[in-house]
C-alpha positions in Angstrom: 12.8 -4.7 -8.8 12.9 -7.6 -11.3 9.6 -7.0 -13.0 6.1 -5.8 -12.8 4.1 -7.3 -9.9 0.8 -7.7 -11.8 0.4 -9.9 -14.7 -1.8 -8.8 -17.7 -5.4 -9.5 -16.9 -4.9 -9.5 -13.1 -8.1 -9.7 -11.2 -9.5 -6.5 -9.8 -9.7 -8.1 -6.4 -11.2 -10.9 -4.4 -14.2 -10.2 -2.2 -15.1 -11.8 1.1 -11.7 -13.1 2.1 -11.6 -13.8 5.9 -14.0 -10.9 6.8 -12.5 -8.6 4.3 -14.6 -6.4 2.1 -12.0 -7.2 -0.6 -8.4 -7.6 -1.5 -7.5 -5.4 -4.4 -4.5 -3.9 -6.2 -3.4 -0.7 -4.5 -4.0 2.6 -6.2 -2.0 5.8 -6.1 -4.2 7.3 -3.5 -3.4 4.3 -1.2 0.4 4.8 -1.2 0.6 7.0 1.9 -1.7 4.7 3.9 0.3 1.6 2.7 3.5 3.3 3.9 1.9 4.2 7.2 0.7 0.6 7.8 4.2 -0.7 7.0 5.8 1.8 9.3 3.5 1.0 12.2 3.8 -2.8 11.7 7.6 -2.8 11.5 8.3 -0.1 14.1 8.5 -2.7 17.0 11.4 -4.5 15.2 13.7 -1.5 15.0 15.0 -2.0 18.5 15.4 -5.7 18.1 17.4 -5.6 14.9 19.1 -2.3 15.5 17.9 -0.5 12.5 14.8 0.0 10.3 13.7 -3.3 8.7 13.9 -3.3 4.9 10.2 -2.8 4.3 10.4 0.6 6.1 12.9 1.8 3.5 10.9 0.9 0.4 9.3 3.4 -2.0 5.6 2.7 -1.8 4.7 5.3 -4.4 6.9 3.4 -6.9 5.7 -0.1 -5.8 2.1 1.0 -6.1 2.7 2.5 -9.5 4.3 -0.8 -10.6 1.2 -2.7 -9.4 3.1 -4.7 -6.9 1.0 -3.9 -3.8 -2.3 -5.3 -2.9 -4.5 -4.1 0.0 -7.0 -5.9 2.2 -10.0 -3.5 2.8 -12.1 -4.1 5.8 -15.0 -1.8 6.8 -14.0 0.6 4.1 -10.4 1.1 5.4 -7.1 -0.6 4.5 -6.4 -3.2 7.2 -3.3 -4.8 5.7 -1.0 -4.9 2.7 1.0 -7.3 0.7 3.8 -6.7 -1.8 4.3 -9.3 -4.5 7.3 -9.1 -6.9 7.9 -11.2 -10.0 11.6 -12.2 -10.0 13.7 -14.5 -12.1 13.3 -17.1 -9.4 9.5 -16.8 -9.3 7.0 -14.9 -7.3 8.4 -13.3 -4.1 6.2 -12.3 -1.2 8.3 -9.3 -0.4 6.2 -7.8 2.4 3.0 -8.4 4.4 1.9 -5.9 7.0 -1.2 -5.5 9.1 -2.3 -2.5 11.2 -1.0 -3.4 14.7 -4.4 -2.9 16.3 -5.8 -5.6 14.0 -3.2 -8.2 14.7 -4.6 -11.7 15.6 -7.7 -11.4 13.4 -6.4 -13.5 10.4 -5.7 -10.6 8.1 -2.0 -11.5 7.5 -3.0 -15.1 6.9 -5.7 -14.0 4.5 -3.2 -11.9 2.6 -0.7 -14.8 2.5 -3.5 -17.1 1.2 -4.2 -14.5 -1.5 -0.5 -14.4 -2.4 -0.6 -18.2 -2.8 -3.7 -18.0 -5.0 -2.1 -15.2 -7.1 1.1 -17.3 -7.5 -1.0 -20.2 -8.8 -3.0 -17.9 -11.1 0.3 -16.6 -12.6 1.4 -20.2 -13.2 4.0 -20.6 -10.4 4.4 -23.9 -8.5 6.0 -22.2 -5.5 6.0 -18.9 -3.7 9.1 -17.5 -1.9 9.6 -15.0 0.9 12.2 -13.8 3.3 12.2 -12.3 6.8 14.9 -11.1 9.1 16.6 -13.8 11.2 15.6 -12.0 14.4 11.9 -11.9 13.5 11.5 -15.4 15.0 7.7 -15.2 15.4 7.4 -14.6 11.6 9.6 -17.6 10.9 7.4 -19.8 13.1 4.2 -18.5 11.5 5.5 -19.1 8.0 6.6 -22.6 8.9 3.2 -23.2 10.4 1.7 -22.1 7.0 3.7 -24.7 5.1 6.8 -22.6 4.2 10.2 -24.4 4.5 13.5 -22.6 5.1 15.7 -22.7 2.0 18.6 -20.6 3.1 20.1 -17.8 5.2 22.0 -14.9 3.7 23.3 -11.5 4.5 21.8 -9.2 1.9 21.6 -5.4 1.8 22.9 -5.3 5.3 20.2 -7.6 6.7 20.5 -11.2 7.9 17.6 -12.9 6.1 15.9 -16.3 6.2 14.5 -17.3 2.9 11.6 -19.7 2.8 9.5 -21.3 0.1 6.2 -23.0 -0.1 5.5 -25.7 -2.8 2.1 -24.8 -4.1 1.7 -28.3 -5.7 1.4 -29.8 -2.2 -1.8 -28.0 -1.5 -0.8 -27.7 2.2 -3.3 -25.6 4.1 -2.9 -25.1 7.8 -5.0 -22.0 8.0 
């Protein structure tokens, strides 16, 4: 990990985003739930790519402790998560995951919108992400949300598609 995910003075959370009670920084007590949501969200991709996707291998206790994980709370329960990493190249949206039973309700889009706002708040002019080349529906969603492909690499044994959104363009297709 290149650095702490939360800048000094990070907001406690944002209330009322797309039906969410709030989006807040994850706390230690949330780590097991975060890991469970990631496991459930990425499980369908195991057969497609032939192994567990990278997010299923991450240490969520460590990521939560480093203040890199945010959670979207809906009805008192965590509905989705996002991992944001400060890197030398800028803010990286490392992972977004939603409880499978809540797919299609705009939770992932709300989390991505939050990540864009957080990137702007931290002074970034762009936000980056990557996904596996075989997660074609994710590539299409990110393109729809204004992300452009910037490269394809094999990294840590995964074929990844990197994408970036220029936040100066104020593209909003939500």
